[in-house]
C-alpha positions as CSV (number, residue, x, y, z in Angstrom):
1,X,27.6,73.5,16.7
2,X,31.6,73.8,17.1
3,X,31.5,73.6,20.9
4,X,29.4,70.2,21.1
5,X,32.0,68.8,18.5
6,X,35.0,69.9,20.3
7,X,33.5,68.9,23.9
8,X,32.7,65.2,22.5
9,X,36.0,64.8,21.1
10,X,37.5,65.9,24.4
11,X,35.4,63.1,25.8
12,X,35.8,60.5,23.2
13,X,39.4,61.1,22.0
14,X,41.0,60.0,25.2
15,X,38.5,56.7,25.6
16,X,39.6,55.7,22.2
17,X,43.4,56.3,22.4
18,X,43.2,54.3,25.5
19,X,41.5,51.4,23.8
20,X,43.8,51.4,21.2
21,X,46.8,51.6,23.8
22,X,45.4,48.4,25.6
23,X,44.4,46.4,22.5
24,X,43.1,43.1,23.1
25,X,39.4,42.7,24.8
26,X,39.3,46.6,25.6
27,X,39.5,47.4,21.7
28,X,37.3,44.4,21.0
29,X,34.6,45.6,23.0
30,X,34.6,49.1,22.0
31,X,34.9,48.1,18.3
32,X,32.0,45.6,18.8
33,X,30.0,48.4,20.3
34,X,30.4,50.7,17.7
35,X,29.5,47.5,15.0
36,X,26.2,46.9,17.1
37,X,25.4,50.7,17.1
38,X,26.0,51.4,13.2
39,X,24.1,48.1,12.7
40,X,21.2,49.9,14.1
41,X,21.7,53.1,12.5
42,X,22.2,51.5,9.0
43,X,18.9,49.2,9.4
44,X,17.0,52.5,10.2
45,X,18.3,54.2,7.4
46,X,17.7,51.5,5.0
47,X,13.7,51.4,6.4
48,X,13.7,55.3,5.4
49,X,14.3,54.1,2.1
50,X,11.6,51.8,2.2
51,X,13.4,48.7,2.3
52,X,12.5,45.9,5.4
53,X,16.0,45.0,6.9
54,X,16.2,42.2,9.5
55,X,18.0,44.2,12.5
56,X,18.7,41.0,14.0
57,X,20.3,39.5,10.9
58,X,22.2,42.4,10.6
59,X,23.4,42.1,13.6
60,X,24.2,38.9,13.7
61,X,26.7,39.5,10.6
62,X,28.2,42.3,12.3
63,X,29.1,40.2,15.5
64,X,30.2,37.2,12.8
65,X,32.7,39.5,11.3
66,X,34.4,40.8,14.8
67,X,34.2,37.7,16.3
68,X,35.6,36.0,13.0
69,X,38.6,39.2,13.3
70,X,39.3,38.1,16.8
71,X,39.5,33.8,16.4
72,X,41.3,34.3,12.8
73,X,44.7,35.2,13.5
74,X,45.5,35.1,9.8
75,X,44.0,38.4,9.2
76,X,40.8,39.6,7.7
77,X,38.4,36.2,8.2
78,X,37.1,35.6,4.5
79,X,35.2,32.5,5.4
80,X,32.7,34.9,7.6
81,X,31.4,36.4,4.2
82,X,30.2,33.2,3.2
83,X,28.6,32.3,6.4
84,X,26.9,35.8,6.4
85,X,25.6,35.5,2.8
86,X,24.3,32.2,3.5
87,X,22.2,33.6,6.5
88,X,21.1,36.1,4.2
89,X,20.0,33.6,1.4
90,X,18.4,31.3,3.9
91,X,16.6,34.3,5.5
92,X,15.2,35.3,2.1
93,X,13.8,31.8,1.4
94,X,12.5,31.6,4.8
95,X,10.6,34.7,5.2
96,X,9.9,35.6,1.4
97,X,7.4,37.4,0.4
98,X,7.5,39.4,3.5
99,X,11.6,39.5,3.4
100,X,12.2,40.3,-0.4
101,X,15.5,40.0,-2.3
102,X,15.7,43.6,-2.4
103,X,15.4,43.8,1.5
104,X,18.0,40.9,1.6
105,X,20.6,42.7,-0.6
106,X,20.1,45.8,1.4
107,X,20.5,44.1,4.6
108,X,23.6,42.2,3.4
109,X,25.1,45.8,2.1
110,X,24.5,47.3,5.4
111,X,26.2,44.4,7.2
112,X,29.2,44.6,5.2
113,X,29.5,48.3,5.2
114,X,29.4,48.5,9.0
115,X,31.1,45.5,9.5
116,X,34.4,47.5,7.7
117,X,34.6,48.9,11.3
118,X,36.1,45.4,12.1
119,X,39.4,46.6,10.7
120,X,40.0,48.9,13.5
121,X,40.7,45.7,15.5
122,X,42.7,43.9,12.7
123,X,45.0,47.2,12.2
124,X,45.7,46.9,16.1
125,X,46.5,43.2,15.6
126,X,49.5,43.9,13.1
127,X,53.2,44.4,14.4
128,X,53.3,48.0,15.9
129,X,49.5,48.0,15.4
130,X,48.6,50.6,18.2
131,X,51.2,53.1,16.1
132,X,49.4,52.2,12.8
133,X,46.3,52.5,14.2
134,X,46.7,56.0,15.9
135,X,48.4,57.0,12.3
136,X,44.9,55.9,10.6
137,X,42.8,57.7,13.3
138,X,45.2,61.0,13.2
139,X,45.6,61.0,9.3
140,X,41.2,60.3,9.2
141,X,40.6,63.2,11.7
142,X,43.5,65.3,10.2
143,X,41.8,65.3,7.0
144,X,38.2,65.6,8.1
145,X,39.3,68.9,10.1
146,X,41.3,70.3,7.8
147,X,38.6,70.1,5.2
148,X,35.9,71.5,7.7
149,X,38.1,74.7,8.5
150,X,39.8,75.2,5.1
151,X,36.2,74.8,3.3
152,X,34.7,76.9,5.7
153,X,37.5,79.7,5.3
154,X,38.4,79.4,1.5
155,X,35.4,77.5,0.1
156,X,34.0,78.7,-3.1
157,X,33.8,75.7,-5.6
158,X,31.2,73.1,-4.9
159,X,32.9,69.4,-4.9
160,X,29.7,67.4,-5.0
161,X,26.5,69.6,-4.8
162,X,23.9,67.0,-5.3
163,X,25.6,64.5,-2.6
164,X,26.8,67.3,0.0
165,X,26.4,71.1,-1.1
166,X,28.3,72.2,1.8
167,X,31.7,70.4,0.9
168,X,33.9,72.5,-1.4
169,X,36.8,71.6,-3.6
170,X,39.3,74.0,-1.6
171,X,38.1,71.9,1.5
172,X,38.7,68.8,-0.2
173,X,42.4,69.9,-0.8
174,X,42.9,71.3,2.6
175,X,41.7,67.6,3.7
176,X,44.3,66.0,1.6
177,X,47.2,68.2,2.7
178,X,46.1,67.6,6.7
179,X,46.3,63.8,6.1
180,X,49.6,64.1,3.9
181,X,51.1,66.5,6.8
182,X,50.1,63.9,9.4
183,X,52.2,61.3,7.2
184,X,55.1,63.5,7.2
185,X,55.5,64.0,10.4
186,X,54.9,60.1,11.1
187,X,57.8,59.3,8.7
188,X,59.9,62.1,10.0
189,X,59.6,61.6,13.9
190,X,57.7,58.3,14.8
191,X,59.1,55.9,12.2
192,X,62.1,57.9,10.4
193,X,63.4,54.5,8.9
194,X,60.5,54.2,6.6
195,X,60.5,55.4,3.5
196,X,59.2,59.0,3.3
197,X,57.8,58.8,-0.3
198,X,56.0,55.7,0.6
199,X,54.4,57.3,3.5
200,X,53.3,60.6,1.9
201,X,51.6,58.3,-0.7
202,X,49.8,56.4,2.1
203,X,48.9,60.0,3.4
204,X,47.5,61.1,0.3
205,X,45.6,57.7,-0.1
206,X,44.4,58.0,3.3
207,X,42.9,61.3,2.3
208,X,41.3,60.6,-0.8
209,X,39.7,57.2,1.1
210,X,38.3,59.4,4.3
211,X,37.1,61.7,1.7
212,X,34.7,59.2,-0.2
213,X,34.0,57.5,2.8
214,X,32.4,60.6,3.9
215,X,30.6,61.3,0.3
216,X,29.3,57.8,0.4
217,X,27.8,58.4,3.6
218,X,26.2,61.5,2.3
219,X,24.7,59.7,-0.4
220,X,22.9,57.5,2.2
221,X,21.8,60.0,4.2
222,X,20.5,62.1,1.5
223,X,18.6,59.2,-0.3
224,X,17.1,58.6,3.1
225,X,16.3,62.4,3.5
226,X,18.2,62.7,6.8
227,X,20.8,65.0,8.2
228,X,22.5,62.7,10.4
229,X,22.4,59.0,11.0
230,X,21.5,59.1,14.6
231,X,21.7,62.0,17.5
232,X,24.2,59.5,19.8
233,X,27.1,61.8,19.7
234,X,26.7,65.7,20.3
235,X,27.9,67.8,17.6
236,X,28.6,64.7,15.3
237,X,25.5,62.9,14.7
238,X,25.9,58.8,15.0
239,X,28.4,56.4,14.4
240,X,28.3,56.3,11.1
241,X,28.3,60.1,10.9
242,X,31.8,60.0,13.0
243,X,33.3,56.8,11.6
244,X,32.2,57.1,8.0
245,X,35.8,58.1,6.7
246,X,37.3,55.4,8.8
247,X,35.4,52.6,7.5
248,X,37.5,53.3,4.1
249,X,40.6,54.2,5.5
250,X,41.3,51.6,8.2
251,X,40.9,48.6,5.8
252,X,43.4,50.7,3.3
253,X,46.1,50.9,6.1
254,X,45.4,47.7,6.9
255,X,46.5,46.3,3.6
256,X,49.0,49.2,2.5
257,X,51.0,48.1,5.7
258,X,50.7,44.5,5.4
259,X,51.7,44.3,1.7
260,X,54.3,47.3,1.6
261,X,55.8,47.7,5.0
262,X,55.9,44.5,6.7
263,X,55.7,42.1,4.1
């Protein structure tokens, strides 16, 4: 219900903004908690698909990713991918046939998928990272919110009826306009020395990434035959329901800023 969504946002958004402002350990702990809860949700979802994921292995991989993000000052901790892959391969050999190659592939995919949340922490570690993180969150939430209300009011044409019957083309366009508007306000009033065309492009890309992330999560849930990844957040569902778009937009903004803004 709408009032539950609003109430959850009123409680949750200030906590997230506070963690973003402080950065460091508070944000690291918040991100770690989100990864832990997200790993639980994705392994339960994979189990509904008939797989036998190893929760402890996926959890270890998620914590290795966020731990690497904290310890590795050069950006995304690429070597952690090799460590996680080796752990999954070893587990497949050790527990075969109870833990099959398909189970291992699903567990690895879920680990790396939820592990994208580590980019929330990495984005904060960039120069002026708290501003870029707020921008990413604002652009993502503006896209989701605008898509919801525009789609509800003007939606006629189905965007992806098989994946998500309620999403409409009009809502998707409204979502893109919402994220572009955030970029315009950001470039005009917060960072006016930045290139407006570049920021508008980033806003458009954030909108596209947010909607793709949302549709991917819908694909997971439809395949598993569930409505929400969990009931953790009233009115929103689980961590993956609330941050499915940020799983795509956080890496996008991180690399865009790294390559085209501060390089």
